[in-house]
C-alpha positions in Angstrom: 15.7 -2.3 -14.8 16.2 -5.8 -15.9 17.1 -6.2 -19.6 13.6 -7.6 -20.3 11.0 -5.9 -18.1 8.4 -8.3 -16.7 5.6 -8.7 -19.2 3.2 -9.7 -16.4 3.7 -6.3 -14.7 3.4 -4.5 -18.0 0.1 -6.2 -18.7 -1.1 -5.5 -15.2 -0.4 -1.8 -15.6 -2.0 -1.7 -19.1 -5.1 -3.5 -17.7 -5.3 -0.7 -15.1 -5.1 1.9 -17.8 -1.6 2.9 -17.0 1.1 3.3 -19.7 4.1 1.1 -18.5 7.0 3.5 -18.6 10.4 2.4 -17.2 9.7 4.5 -14.1 6.3 3.0 -13.5 7.7 -0.5 -14.1 10.5 0.0 -11.5 7.8 1.1 -9.0 5.6 -1.8 -9.9 8.5 -4.2 -9.5 9.0 -2.9 -5.9 5.3 -3.0 -5.0 3.3 -5.3 -7.1 5.4 -8.5 -7.4 4.0 -9.7 -4.1 1.7 -8.2 -1.4 3.6 -5.7 0.7 3.3 -2.6 2.8 5.7 0.3 2.0 6.0 4.0 2.5 6.9 6.2 -0.4 10.5 6.4 0.8 10.7 2.6 1.0 9.3 2.4 -2.5 11.9 4.9 -3.7 14.8 3.0 -2.2 13.5 -0.3 -3.6 12.7 1.0 -7.1 16.1 2.6 -7.4 17.6 -0.9 -7.4 16.1 -1.2 -10.9 16.3 2.5 -11.9 18.9 4.5 -9.9 17.9 7.8 -11.5 14.3 7.6 -10.3 13.1 10.8 -8.6 11.1 11.2 -5.5 8.5 13.3 -7.3 8.0 10.5 -9.9 7.5 8.0 -7.1 4.9 10.2 -5.3 3.0 10.9 -8.5 3.1 7.2 -9.6 1.9 6.0 -6.1 -1.1 8.4 -6.4 -1.8 7.1 -10.0 -1.6 3.5 -8.8 -4.1 4.3 -6.0 -6.5 6.0 -8.4 -6.3 3.1 -10.8 -7.0 0.5 -8.1 -3.5 -1.1 -7.9 -2.8 0.1 -4.3 -4.6 1.1 -1.1 -3.4 4.0 1.1 -3.2 3.3 4.8 -2.9 6.5 6.9 -1.2 5.4 10.0 -0.4 7.7 12.9 -0.7 10.8 10.7 2.9 10.3 9.6 3.9 8.6 6.4 1.2 6.9 4.4 1.7 3.2 3.9 0.8 1.7 0.5 -0.7 -1.7 0.5 -0.6 -3.9 -2.6 -3.0 -6.5 -1.2 -6.4 -5.5 -2.5 -8.4 -8.4 -1.0 -10.6 -7.5 2.0 -8.4 -7.6 5.1 -7.4 -5.7 8.2 -4.0 -4.7 9.5 -1.7 -5.2 12.5 0.5 -2.1 13.2 3.6 -2.6 15.4 4.1 0.7 17.2 7.6 -0.2 18.2 8.9 -1.0 14.7 6.4 0.7 12.4 5.9 -2.6 10.6 2.4 -3.2 9.1 1.2 -6.8 8.5 -2.1 -8.2 7.2 -4.8 -9.7 9.3 -7.4 -11.8 7.4 -10.8 -10.3 7.2 -12.3 -13.3 9.1 -9.8 -12.7 12.0 -12.0 -9.9 13.3 -15.7 -9.4 13.6 -17.0 -5.8 13.5 -20.4 -5.3 15.3 -22.6 -2.2 15.5 -21.8 -0.2 12.4 -23.4 3.2 12.4 -26.6 3.9 10.5 -25.8 5.4 7.1 -27.4 8.5 5.8 -29.7 8.7 2.8 -28.0 7.7 -0.4 -25.0 6.2 1.3 -23.8 2.6 1.2 -21.0 0.8 3.1 -17.9 0.6 0.9 -15.5 -1.1 3.3 -14.5 -1.4 6.9 -10.7 -1.0 7.6 -9.5 -2.0 11.0 -5.9 -1.3 12.2 -5.0 -3.2 15.4 -2.1 -1.5 17.1 0.4 -3.5 19.2 3.7 -2.9 21.0 6.1 -4.9 23.2 4.9 -5.3 26.8 6.3 -2.6 29.0 7.2 -0.2 26.1 5.7 3.3 26.4 3.5 4.8 23.7 5.2 7.4 21.5 4.7 10.9 22.8 
C-alpha cells in the first residue's frame, strides 16, 4: 500500500458502511479509482501491487461485500468468471468474445422495447443488456 492510503477511497468505503482495512483499501485501489471491469483474478493481481500478501479468499469476500454495499455490480458473462463493474450509472455492455474484454455502452446507445408484463407486486429495477461481438470470420467458442 502507499505510505498514505487515499483518504477519498477510505471515505468512500466508510460512506458505504465498510471499515477501510488495508486489504479492502488495496482492492478499492484496484477497482474504484476509475470505472473498470475486472474478474476476481484480475483484481487479485492488481491489488497485490499494493499488498503482496493479499489472499484470494479475502478478494472474493471483499468483492461480495462491495457488491452488497452498492460499490460494484456483478456481470455474469458466459457462465464463466464473474466480471465486476465499478461504473454504477445506468449503462449497457459490449462483450468481445475474442478477447473477453468488457466495455461500457451508454444507456442511450440502445433502446429496449417490449418489456414483459410484471407480476403483482413487482417493479422494474433495471434492464442490463450485453451486446456480444467478435472479429469477422472468427468462430464462436465451443
